[in-house]
LUMROZA-60024 format. One line per field, with one value per residue: residue in three letters; x, y, z of N, C-alpha, C, CB in turn. Coordinates in Angstrom, 2 decimals. Each point is the difference from the previous one (the first is absolute). Glycine has a CB too. Layout:
REM LUMROZA-60024
code <- c(ALA,...)
n_east <- c(X,...)
n_north <- c(Y,...)
n_up <- c(Z,...)
ca_east <- c(X,...)
ca_north <- c(Y,...)
ca_up <- c(Z,...)
c_east <- c(X,...)
c_north <- c(Y,...)
c_up <- c(Z,...)
cb_east <- c(X,...)
cb_north <- c(Y,...)
cb_up <- c(Z,...)
//
This chain:
REM LUMROZA-60024
code <- c(MET,THR,GLU,LYS,PHE,GLU,ARG,PRO,PRO,ALA,THR,ARG,GLN,GLN,PHE,VAL,LEU,ARG,PHE,GLN,SER,GLU,GLY,GLN,ARG,ASP,ALA,LEU,LYS,ALA,ARG,SER,GLN,ALA,ASN,LEU,ARG,THR,MET,ASN,ALA,GLU,ILE,LEU,PHE,LEU,ILE,GLU,ALA,GLY,ILE,LYS,ALA,THR,ASP,GLY,ALA,ARG,THR,ASP,GLU,PRO,ASN,GLN,SER)
n_east <- c(42.70,0.30,-3.16,0.98,-2.04,-1.21,0.57,-2.98,-0.55,1.31,-2.94,1.13,-1.47,2.72,-2.14,2.85,-1.85,0.97,-0.48,-1.55,2.35,2.57,-3.14,-0.43,2.42,-0.92,-2.87,1.13,1.89,-2.34,-1.83,2.16,0.58,-3.07,-0.19,2.83,0.46,2.95,-0.55,-1.30,-2.23,-0.80,-0.56,-1.95,-1.72,-0.66,-0.93,-2.12,-1.29,-0.54,-1.53,-1.99,-0.76,-1.03,-1.67,-1.62,1.76,-0.32,3.27,-1.16,-1.28,1.99,-1.05,-2.98,0.97)
n_north <- c(30.28,3.16,-0.64,-0.30,2.78,-1.68,2.97,0.20,-2.06,2.30,-0.33,2.15,2.70,1.09,2.11,1.88,-0.14,3.25,-0.71,2.79,-0.94,-1.80,-0.36,-2.03,-1.78,-0.15,-1.08,-2.40,-1.03,-0.27,-1.66,-2.20,-0.60,-0.46,-2.28,-1.89,2.28,0.06,2.98,-2.02,-0.89,3.04,0.70,-2.43,0.71,2.85,-0.95,-1.96,2.16,2.00,-2.12,-0.72,3.05,0.43,-3.05,2.40,2.82,1.46,-0.32,2.30,1.97,1.85,-1.96,0.98,0.42)
n_up <- c(70.75,-1.21,-0.06,-3.11,0.62,-2.63,-1.05,1.39,-2.39,-1.80,1.63,2.31,-1.33,1.44,1.06,0.24,2.89,-0.53,3.39,-0.75,2.11,0.27,0.90,-2.42,0.87,3.00,-0.75,-1.74,2.29,2.09,-1.94,-0.58,3.07,0.64,-2.28,0.92,-2.90,-1.05,0.69,-2.11,1.99,0.67,-3.04,-0.38,2.56,-1.12,-2.89,1.19,1.93,-2.40,-1.71,2.32,0.51,-3.05,-0.72,-1.80,0.23,-2.90,0.92,-2.41,2.53,1.80,2.26,-1.39,3.57)
ca_east <- c(-0.60,-0.74,-1.17,0.03,-1.30,-0.30,-0.62,-1.44,-0.34,-0.17,-1.42,-0.38,0.17,0.56,-0.50,0.78,-0.86,0.69,-0.68,0.01,0.79,0.67,-0.94,-0.86,0.77,0.15,-1.30,-0.22,0.93,-0.50,-1.24,0.33,0.63,-1.05,-0.84,0.90,0.07,1.00,-0.60,-0.69,-1.25,-0.91,-0.50,-0.98,-1.17,-0.74,-0.60,-1.13,-1.04,-0.60,-0.81,-1.21,-0.83,-0.63,-0.56,-1.31,-0.08,0.70,1.16,0.53,-0.63,0.28,-0.99,-1.08,-0.65)
ca_north <- c(-0.06,1.23,-0.20,0.66,0.59,0.10,1.25,-0.18,-0.18,1.24,0.31,0.85,1.41,0.79,1.37,0.82,0.75,1.13,0.49,1.45,0.36,-1.13,-0.54,-0.99,-1.24,-0.55,-0.54,-1.22,-1.00,-0.44,-0.76,-1.28,-0.83,-0.40,-0.99,-1.08,-0.01,0.89,1.28,-0.23,-0.72,0.93,0.92,-0.74,-0.23,1.26,0.30,-0.91,0.39,1.24,-0.33,-0.68,0.96,0.95,-0.74,0.50,1.44,0.79,0.68,1.00,1.29,0.49,-0.30,0.99,0.01)
ca_up <- c(-1.31,-0.31,-0.83,-1.29,-0.28,-1.41,-0.42,-0.23,-1.41,-0.76,-0.08,1.14,-0.30,1.07,0.07,0.93,0.91,0.62,1.19,0.11,1.18,0.64,0.97,-0.65,-0.13,1.34,0.42,-0.75,0.51,1.31,-0.22,-0.61,1.04,0.94,-0.68,-0.43,-1.45,-0.59,-0.39,-1.27,0.28,0.69,-1.02,-0.80,0.85,0.12,-1.30,-0.18,0.94,-0.51,-1.17,0.48,0.75,-0.93,-1.13,-0.40,0.22,-1.02,0.61,-0.94,0.27,1.36,1.03,0.00,1.31)
c_east <- c(-0.79,-1.17,0.17,-1.40,-0.18,-0.62,-1.48,-0.28,-0.24,-1.47,-0.47,0.27,0.52,-0.51,0.84,-0.96,0.82,-0.84,0.09,0.80,0.62,-0.94,-0.90,0.72,0.15,-1.29,-0.30,0.89,-0.49,-1.25,0.30,0.66,-1.04,-0.88,0.79,0.00,1.19,-0.69,-0.75,-1.34,-1.00,-0.60,-1.06,-1.27,-0.86,-0.67,-1.23,-1.16,-0.71,-0.88,-1.30,-0.94,-0.73,-0.61,-1.41,-0.18,0.75,1.10,0.57,-0.60,0.34,-1.14,-1.03,-0.73,-0.47)
c_north <- c(1.30,-0.34,0.75,0.50,0.12,1.36,-0.23,-0.15,1.35,0.42,0.85,1.45,0.73,1.43,0.76,0.84,1.10,0.49,1.52,0.46,-1.25,-0.67,-1.07,-1.33,-0.66,-0.63,-1.31,-1.13,-0.55,-0.86,-1.38,-0.94,-0.51,-1.10,-1.18,-0.17,0.84,1.32,-0.15,-0.69,0.92,0.99,-0.69,-0.27,1.26,0.39,-0.88,0.36,1.27,-0.25,-0.68,0.97,0.96,-0.70,0.48,1.48,0.73,0.78,1.08,1.38,0.46,-0.33,1.11,0.02,1.37)
c_up <- c(-0.22,-0.90,-1.30,-0.32,-1.50,-0.29,-0.21,-1.48,-0.68,-0.08,1.18,-0.34,1.22,-0.11,1.01,0.82,0.65,1.18,0.04,1.20,0.59,1.00,-0.59,-0.13,1.36,0.50,-0.72,0.51,1.35,-0.16,-0.57,1.01,0.99,-0.59,-0.54,-1.52,-0.46,-0.34,-1.31,0.22,0.69,-1.00,-0.84,0.79,0.08,-1.31,-0.22,0.92,-0.47,-1.21,0.42,0.70,-0.93,-1.20,-0.29,0.20,-1.11,0.68,-0.92,0.20,1.41,0.96,0.06,1.32,0.38)
cb_east <- c(-0.12,2.09,-1.45,1.92,0.05,-0.33,2.15,-0.51,-1.01,2.04,-0.34,0.51,-1.85,2.05,-2.35,1.99,-1.45,1.08,0.51,-2.23,-1.50,2.24,0.07,-1.16,1.23,1.74,-0.82,-0.64,1.90,0.94,-1.23,0.26,2.13,0.02,-1.54,-0.42,-2.51,1.34,1.84,2.22,1.27,1.36,2.21,1.87,1.30,1.60,2.25,1.59,1.30,1.96,2.09,1.32,1.60,1.62,1.41,-0.88,-0.18,-2.08,0.52,0.36,-1.86,1.38,1.71,-0.24,1.39)
cb_north <- c(-2.55,1.39,-0.29,-1.47,1.27,-2.50,0.79,1.34,-2.24,-0.58,-2.11,-1.86,-0.12,-1.46,-0.73,0.07,-2.03,0.66,-2.14,0.08,1.96,1.13,2.18,1.82,0.95,1.73,2.34,1.36,1.15,2.08,2.14,1.14,1.31,2.31,1.84,-1.14,-0.30,-1.97,1.25,-0.14,-2.16,-0.21,1.21,-1.05,-1.70,0.72,0.66,-1.80,-1.06,1.23,-0.23,-2.11,-0.17,1.73,-2.00,-2.20,-0.34,0.18,-2.08,-1.83,-0.54,1.85,-1.31,-0.30,-1.89)
cb_up <- c(0.08,0.24,2.04,-0.80,2.17,-0.15,-1.08,2.05,0.54,-1.32,-1.24,1.63,-1.69,0.08,-0.63,-1.59,0.43,-2.21,1.24,-1.11,0.47,-0.31,1.16,-1.25,-1.97,0.47,0.45,-2.00,-1.20,1.05,-0.38,-2.21,-0.26,0.97,-0.58,2.19,-0.16,-0.93,1.18,-1.16,0.19,2.12,-0.05,-1.28,1.34,1.77,-0.92,-0.68,1.88,0.84,-1.38,0.25,1.90,0.74,0.58,0.54,2.49,-1.43,1.27,-1.61,-1.61,-0.99,1.31,-2.45,0.68)
//
């Protein structure tokens, strides 16, 4: 018996991600496998973690260290 996959709802937004190097994709793939997540889930996890880490911080100005 084959599984029938449904198309995602039209309300889900898609975003094309372009890696700057093949190494970045490989690193993401390894990280996602280590964390037992899909690459998409790993990307979303990292985005959410970054947002939480910078919550309240201004990110529109260059670092003034």
